[in-house]
C-alpha positions in Angstrom: -13.5 -4.6 41.1 -13.3 -1.9 38.5 -16.4 0.0 37.5 -17.8 -1.1 34.2 -19.5 1.2 31.7 -23.1 0.5 30.8 -22.0 -1.0 27.5 -19.4 -3.2 29.2 -21.9 -4.3 31.8 -24.5 -5.1 29.2 -21.9 -7.1 27.1 -20.9 -9.1 30.2 -24.5 -9.8 31.1 -25.2 -11.0 27.5 -22.1 -13.2 27.5 -23.2 -14.8 30.8 -26.7 -15.3 29.4 -25.4 -17.0 26.3 -23.3 -19.3 28.5 -26.4 -20.1 30.6 -28.5 -20.8 27.5 -25.9 -23.1 25.9 -25.5 -24.9 29.2 -29.3 -25.5 29.0 -28.8 -27.1 25.6 -29.9 -24.2 23.4 -28.0 -23.3 20.2 -27.4 -19.6 19.7 -28.6 -18.4 16.3 -27.9 -14.7 16.7 -26.8 -12.0 19.1 -27.7 -8.3 18.9 -29.8 -8.8 15.8 -30.8 -5.3 14.7 -33.3 -3.8 12.3 -34.7 -0.3 11.9 -37.3 -1.0 14.7 -34.9 -2.1 17.4 -32.7 -5.0 18.6 -33.1 -8.5 19.9 -30.4 -9.5 22.4 -30.2 -13.2 21.8 -32.0 -15.6 19.5 -31.6 -19.3 20.3 -33.0 -22.6 19.2 -34.0 -25.4 21.4 -33.7 -29.1 20.7 -37.5 -29.3 20.6 -37.6 -27.1 17.5 -38.6 -24.0 19.4 -37.0 -20.6 18.7 -36.4 -18.5 21.8 -36.1 -14.7 21.7 -34.2 -13.7 24.9 -34.2 -10.2 26.4 -31.2 -9.9 28.7 -31.3 -7.4 31.6 -28.1 -6.8 33.6 -28.1 -4.9 36.8 -25.6 -4.1 39.5 -28.1 -3.6 42.2 -31.8 -3.3 43.0 -32.2 0.3 42.0 -35.3 1.0 39.8 -37.0 -2.1 41.3 -34.5 -4.5 39.8 -34.5 -6.1 36.4 -37.9 -7.8 36.8 -39.6 -4.4 36.4 -37.5 -3.5 33.3 -39.5 -5.8 31.0 -42.9 -4.0 30.7 -45.9 -5.1 28.5 -44.8 -2.4 26.0 -41.3 -4.0 25.9 -42.8 -7.4 25.4 -44.9 -6.1 22.5 -41.8 -4.6 20.9 -39.9 -7.9 21.3 -42.9 -9.7 19.7 -42.8 -7.3 16.7 -39.1 -7.7 16.3 -39.4 -11.5 16.6 -42.0 -11.4 13.8 -39.7 -9.5 11.6 -36.8 -11.9 12.2 -39.0 -14.9 11.6 -40.3 -13.4 8.3 -36.7 -13.3 7.0 -36.1 -17.0 7.9 -36.7 -20.0 5.7 -37.1 -22.4 8.6 -40.3 -23.2 10.3 -40.3 -23.5 14.0 -42.3 -25.8 16.2 -42.8 -23.1 18.8 -41.9 -19.5 19.5 -41.1 -18.3 23.0 -39.9 -15.0 24.6 -37.7 -15.4 27.7 -36.1 -12.9 30.0 -32.7 -13.5 31.6 -31.9 -11.2 34.5 -28.3 -11.0 35.5 -27.3 -9.3 38.8 -23.6 -8.5 39.1 -21.7 -7.3 42.1 -24.0 -8.2 45.0 -22.3 -11.6 45.4 -19.0 -13.0 44.3 -20.6 -14.9 41.4 -23.3 -13.3 39.2 -26.9 -14.2 39.9 -28.8 -15.5 36.9 -32.6 -15.7 36.8 -34.3 -17.2 33.7 -38.0 -16.5 33.1 -39.4 -18.6 30.3 -42.4 -17.7 28.2 -43.0 -14.1 29.3 -44.9 -13.0 26.2 
């Protein structure tokens, strides 16, 4: 396997996360939504009327404690603030708002390992 750059690894992880979310029945509203305060990886809508803000963490190994430790309370607060800014620009009202984290581990096994944590913040 060729070595991926950080950007390529992140893009691959996000693509795998999007495929996972659509397989779960979610509709992708936006990818890599940016504003002056930061970026939201994936914004999706559930059939239940919920909007889901998804932080994608892609890793090749367990260095730095693995991806679970990459989403700190500070990171969750930042996602909440960005989600609020995105929501403020929308006309639609949502039944619920949720922040999820999808961890992708590439390279340890033949197929990528995907872990989906729902409602982290």
